[in-house]
N, C-alpha and C positions, 0 to 999 in steps of 0.2 A: 694382382697375380701373386705377389710375394705374400700378402695377407692370406690369400686362399691356400697357398702351398703350406703356410704355417698352420692354418686352421685344420687342414685335412691330414696333417702329418700324424701317423699313429703314435700313441703314447709308448713309453718304455715297457709298460705291462703288456700292451697289445703285441709289441714286437717279440717279447719273451714268449707269449702264448703262441704266436705264430711259429716261432722257431721250434718250440716244443712239439707242436702239432706236426711240423714238417719232419722233425726227427723221428716221431712215431710212425708217420706214413712211410718214411724211408726204411725204417727197420722192418715194418711189415712187408714192404715190397721186396726187401733183400731176402727175408725168410721164404717168401713165396717163390722168388726166383730160384733159390737153392733147391727147394722141394720140387719145383717143376723140372729143373735140370736133372735131378736124380731120377724122377719118374720117366722122363724122356729117354734117358740113357738105358733104362731097363726095358722100356716098351718099344722104342724105335731109335736105333743108333744114329741115324742120320738127322733126326729132328733137332738134336742139340746144336748141330752145326749150322742149321739153316733158319731156325725160327726162334724168336723171343716174343713174349706175349704180355700185353696189359689186359689181363683177364679176357674180355670178349673182343678186344681190338687186336687183329692179326697184324703183326709188324713184318715178319719175314715174307718176302715176295717170291723167293725161289721155290717155295713149296707149292705143290699143286693143290689149289683150294678145293677142287672136287674130289680129291683122294680122301677116303675114310680116315677119320682121326680117332684115336683111342679116347673115350670119354667115360670109361667105367660103366656103372650101372645105367647111366643115361644113354649110352650107345645101345644097350640091350632094350631100352624102352622105345626106341625109334620104330615108327610104323614102316611097312614095306612098300606101300603104294602112295603115289602122289595124287593130290586132288586139288582142284581150284574152284573158286566161287567168284562170280563177277558181281561187283557192287556198282550200281549206277545211281547217281543223284543228278539234279539239275546242273550241278557245277562240275562234276568230274565222273570218270569211269575208271574203276580200279579192279585189277585182278588179284585176289588174295590167294595165297598158296599155303598148303600145310607144311612145305619145306621152310621151316623157320617161323611159320604161323604169322604171316603178315603180307603186306602188299608187294607184289613183284612188278606191277605196272601201275602208273598213276597218270591218267590222261585228262588234261583240262579241256572243258568244252567251250569256254568263252574266250579262249585265246588260241592263236595259231603261230606257227613258226614263220620266219620271214618269207618262205616259199609256200605259205598257206597249207601246211600240213598240220595234223593234230600235234599238240605239245605233249610228249610223253616225258615226264619229269625224270624217270629213273633210267639210267643207262642199262644196256642189255644185261639181264639177269633172269634166272629161273627161280631164285629164292627170295625170301623176304628181305625188303630193304632194311628192316629193323632187326637187330640182333641183341640177344641177352647173353652176357658172359659172367661166369663166376668160377671160383676155384673150389673143388670138392675135397672132402676129407680123405678121398683116395688119391689126392694129388693130381687130379685131372683138371685140365682147363676146358670147361664146357662152353661151347658156342652154339646157341640154339638155331642159328641160321643154317646149320649143317644137319639138323635133326628133323625127322618127319613127325609132325604132330597128328593127332586124331582130330578131324573136323567134327565138332559136335553139332553145330548148326546145320540142319539138313538142307539139301538142295544145291543147285549149281549157279544160282543167281539171286540177288537181292536188289529190288528197285525201290528207291525212296522218292517221295514227292517233297516239295519244299518244306512242309511242316512236319515231316515224318522223322521219327527216331527209332532205331532198331539196334539189336546187338548181334555180334558175330563171335562165336566161341570156339576155342581150340584147347586141347589138353595133351600134355606129355605124361603118360602114365608110366611111372617108374616101377612101383610095386602096387599091391592091392591098396595100401594105405598111404602111398606117396605119389604126388603128381604136381605138375605145374599147370595152372589153368589161366588161359588168356581170355579176357572178355573185352572185346572192342565195342565201343558205343559210337554209332555212326549217325550223322545228322544230314538232313536234306537241304539245309539252307546255309551251310558253312563249309569251309575247307578244313575245319578242325576235326580231329578224331581223338577220342578218349580211350585209354587202355588201362585196365586193372589186371595185374599179374599176381596171382595167389599161389603161394608155396605151401602146399598141404603136406604136413608131416616131414618137411625137409629142413627144419631149423638146425638140426645137428649135422647135416650133410654139406652145408655151405660154409666154408671157412670165413670167419669174420662177419657172417650174416650180411655181407655186402655184395651187390650185383652191379654190373655195368650195362646200361641200356643205351643203344645208340643207332645211328644211321651210318651204313657202311658203303653203299654204292656211289658211283659218281653221278652228279647231276648233269643232265644233257644240256648242251648249248642250243640256243634258239634263234640267234640273230644272224643276219647276213655277214656282218663284220665279225667273223669268228674270233679274230685276234683281240678285239676290244671286249667282246663278251667274255673271253677266257681270262683276260687280265683283270677283270672286275670280279671274277670268281674267287671266293674266299670263305673263311669260317669265322664265327664269332662266339664269344662267351660273355654272359652278363653275370658278374660276380662282384660283391662288395660295393654295389651301387654304381659300378662302372662297366662300360662295354669295351671289350678288348677284341682285336682282330688278328687273325692269322692269315697273312697274305704273302705268298712266295713270288718273288719277281724273277727267279731263275731256277734252272733245273736243280732238283734236290728233294730232300725229305726232311720234315721237321715235325716234332711232337711237343706240344705244350700241355703240361699237367697243372691243374688248379686244385688247391686244397680248400676245404671249407664249403660254405653254402654257395651253391651256384643256382641262379634263377632260371637260366635257359642257355642252350647251345644251339647253334644254327650253322648251316652252310647255304651259299647263295650263288646265283649267276647274276647277270646284269639286272634282270627283271623278275626273277622267281627265286623261291627259297623253300627250305624245309627247316622247321624249328621243333625242338623238343624241350619241354619243361616238365617238372615233377611236382605233383601235389604232396608227395612224401618228402620230408626233409632230405636234402642231398649232402654228401660229404666231399664232393669234388667233381671234376670234369676233365675231359681230355679232348684236345683238338689235334688231328693228324692231317698234315698237308703234304702232298707229293706232286711235283711237277716233273714231267718227263718229256723228252723230245727225241725224235729219230730223224734220219735223213729224209724219210718219206713224208713227214708231217710238215705242213706249212707253218703251224704254230704248236706251242707246247700243249700237252694234255694236263689239265688241272683237276686234281682229285682231292677232296676234303672229306674226312670222316669226323663225326662228333659223338661224344659219349657223356652220359651222366652217371656218377657213382652214387648209389642210394643204399641205405641200410634198411634191411627188412624189419618192419615194426612188429610189435606183438600181435597185431591183427593178421599177420602173415601176408598182407596185400600191399604192394607198391602201386601207385597210380601215376600215370603220365598223361600229358596233353600234347598232341602233335598237330602241327600245321604244315600242310604241303600245298603251295599255291603261289599267287602273284605277290609281289612287293607292293600291294595296294594299301593305301593309308587306312581306310575304314576297316578292312578285314584284319589288318595287323593290330589296330587299336582295340578291336573287340577281343583279340587273342591275348595281347599283352601290350600295354601302352609304351613300353620301352623298346619294343622290337623295331618300330619304324626308324629308329636311329641308324639302322643299317643303310638306309637310303642317304646318299651323300648330298647334302643341301648346302655345303659350305666347308671352308677350312676350319681347323680347330679354333682359331682365334676369332672366327665369326659365328660359331655355333650358338653363342648366347643370344645373338640377334636373329640368325637364320632360322632356327627351330620355331620360335614363336611366329615369325613372319610367314613361314610355310604352313604351319598348323592352323593359325587363326585368321589368316588373310588369303593366301594364295589358293589353298585347297578349297575353303568354303566358296571363294569366288568361282572357281571352275565347276564346283558341284552345282552352283546355282545357274550360271549362265550357259552351261553345256546343255541345259534343258531346253534352251531357246535357239541355240545356234551351234554351228560346228566348232570344233576345237580350234581350227585355224582362225576363225573370226573371234573366238574368245581371246586368243593370243594377241590379235590386232587391237581389240578393245582394251585389253590389259595394258599393252604398251602405251596407248593414249592416256589411260587413267594414271599410270605411273608418272608420265611426264606432266600431267596436270597437278598431281600432288607435289611434285618436285619443282614446280614452276617458281615459287619464291626463291629457292636456292639458285635456280638457273638465271633468274632476272638479276639477282645480286651479283652473280659471276659476270654476266655480260656488262652490267653497269660499271663494274670495277675495271674490266678490260677497256671499255670506252674511255673512262677517266684516264687510264694509263696512256691511251693513244693521244689524248689532248696534251699530255705532258711531254710528248716526244720532242717537240722543238726545244723546250727548255732543257731537257735531259741532254740533247745533242750539244747545246751551248756549254753545259757544264763539262761534258766529256772533252770538248775542244779546249776549254779554258784550263782544265787541270789534267791534261793528258800525260803530264810528266809527274804528277803527284796523286797516286791512287787513293791515298788516305783522304786528302782534301776533296777529291772527286766523290768519295763515298759519303763524307760528311755533308757536302752540298746537296747530294741526291736525297739523302734522308731528310734534310731540312726542307727540300722542295716537296717531298711527300707529306710532311707534317703540315706545311702551310696550305697545301691543296686538299688536305684531309683525305688522302688516298692511301689505301693499304695495298702494298705491292703484292701481297699474297691473297688479296680479295678475289682474284679470278680463279685461284686454285682451291682454296679451302671449301667453298660450296661444292665443288666437284668431288673433293675427298670425302665429304659427308655423305655423298651418294654411293660411294664405293661398296659399303656393306650390302646395300640393296642390289646393286648390279652383280656383285659376286654371287649372292644367293641365287638370283635368277639364272646366272650363267651355269651354276652347278645343278640347280633343280631341273631345268629344261633338258639337260643331258641325261639325267638319271631317273626321271619320273616316268612311271608306267602310264600316267595320265594321257600322254600324247603318243604312246606306242601304237603303231598301225592306224593312226588317224590320218585321213587323206585331206589335202587342201591344194587346190589348183593343180599344178603338175607333180606335186610331191605325193608319193604313194604312202609314205610313212614319215610322219613328222619327227619320229625318234631316230631316224637315219638320215644320211645326207641326201639331198635332192639333186642328184647329178643330172645335168641336161646336155653337157658337151663332153665328148671324148677326144682326148689328145692323141696324136700319133706317136707320142713318146712319153716317158715317165719323168716327171719333174721331182727332184728330191724334196721331201717334206710336204709336197702338194699332191702327188699321185698323177694319174693319167686321165682324170676326169675333173670337171668343174661343176660346182653346185650353183643352182640358179639364184636362190635367195642370198647366197654369199656374194655373188657378183653384184646384185642390186644393192646390197648393204655396203659394199666397198665403194660403189659409185656415189651413194648418198654420203658416205664419209668424206669423199673428196670434195663434194660441194660444201659440206659443213666446215671442213678444214679451211677452205678458201675464205669462207665468211669469217671464221674465227681469226685467221691469219691477218685479215684486214684490220682487226681490232686489237690484236695482241700487242702488249707493250714491248716485248723483246723481239718480236718477229715482224713488225711492220716498218714501213718507211725506210729510212736509212739507218736504222739502229744496227749496232753491231750484231752479227749473227743473223741478220734478216734473211740473207740468202739461204743459210742453213735451215731456218724455220720454214722458208718457202718450199725447200726440197722435202721437208718432213710432211708437208701437206699431201704429198703423193706416196712417200715411202711408208708412212704409217698405215694407210688403207691397204697397201699391197701386203704388208706384214700380216694384217688381220685376215686378208684373203687366204694366205698360207695357213694361218692358225685355225680358221673357222671352216675351211673347205670340207673337212672330214668329220665335222660335228653334226649334231642333230639339226634337221631342217627347221624344227620349231624354234630352236635357239636363234638361228640366223634370221628367221621371220620376225622374231621379237625385236632384235637389234635393228633390223631394217626399219620397222615401224618407229622405234625409238629415235633413230637418226632423222627420219623424215619429219617427225613432229618437232624435233630439235631445230631443224632448219626453219620450219614455220615459226616457231617461237622466237628464234634469233632475228628473223626478218621483221617480226612484229615489234620486238624490243628495240631494234635499230631505228625503226620508224618513229617510235615513241620518243627516243632520245633525240632524233633529228628535229622533231616538232618542238620538243622542250628547248633545244638550243636556239631554234629560230625565234621562239617566244622570248627567250632571255635576251637575244640580240636586239629585238624590237624594243623591249622594255628599256634596255641600256641606251639605245639611240634616242628614245623619247626623254 
């Protein structure tokens, strides 16, 4: 870790270059802010007190968004009538509007909300989810989501089959020789949409020749546990080869600005996302997060906006790629291989192991076996296979615990002999371990080596869309808790319902703990602390019942299978050790 930190540390030249670029950006921002303030004072006295802007990103919330805003010649270019066109593909249905020239609704066909309603990704809005912002030579801050474009593509609907590709065009005609042309390219077999924005004759009217393009509305939540869905809602940026997250855990507002090349920006809920990346070189990005809560709301409202800053090239056309859909591995890999990193498959210190495990083993496994069986059976089979693969480590652990059990009488004698001399007791104990060739940590180390796998699966099954709304036995959705019992009262940290697979998992852990307790070096027989360890056989499963009760049913099912197979392996190993001991006793007697 120290070597990696040193290796990835920027050089002094890079730091100076970054500082210079930051100073330049700050100077430009200050000049633009001063110009905007003067223009606002002249045009609208109240605007200066209520609104500040990052080009197309509206920061002030006290101002009425629907109120007409002064935009100079671009205001005069606005159309008078609204028009919509419905785009339908095998994967989604989207209503495009000329108010902002983009999608106002985006409904996924292959997914449903927890109560089996269509998933509409965009929160209530009548304007485009995408907005383009820039500062004009008239000192006006233009936001295209507030302007009515001319719909060039005729008709009120476009229907695409799986192999079809078509275009949808809008224009904002400023003068006879100046306009902004939007050209959407739509595909029938993907959630991706391409957009080319051409600035015809406007190179001198846009200050700095830079524009901000982004996603402004709130993403709608889709899961029954709204609180969990909301707390997983966040925004991301991928810049400098690293993925950074904006996640607010309490009420408030935060804006993060990034300078330099940005590969993509995104916002997400638990299972769905929208992503924007640019084919044109970028100069920065912006993430805005806001969490609000009122007395009437059960949980907070989470709203994230994402923007890319792009310089208009000599061709006068900037190009963007957008994705709006599920956090599904293959769909995201086809869009950009770095975007699946938004799915939590482990903690930061396990990602080096978790990412390859998920990408190269777990996902290919489910892709293959889900063609022949349900996801629930896939999880059961996967739990068995994991235990088979880890069997050598499990066997070594159990053998070590059995050896420690054999030494219990000798250890007890040492404890009684040197009860007044802890140092002599320790020396004699270590000598006993050495003579018996027993490692006191032998029962723990194999289990520690399994931890990265267990942690990866623990995170993956909670966050993967693979098991979302998959039914198995009494569970209607393996990505949600499988409650089967309702309690007449609420238990802190547990709730007022009990999940079925969690109850079975806890029972299996009690059985496994009893088997292990009978073999443990510190917890068996008359060893000190034996009664405490015996109590832990019941306390630990109860703790896990509280922890897992509100987790995904698929996760509990996996650990249930894992524990049941562990019990079988432990009984089998115990039997082998007893047979070996009987054989050794017979040989010694002979």
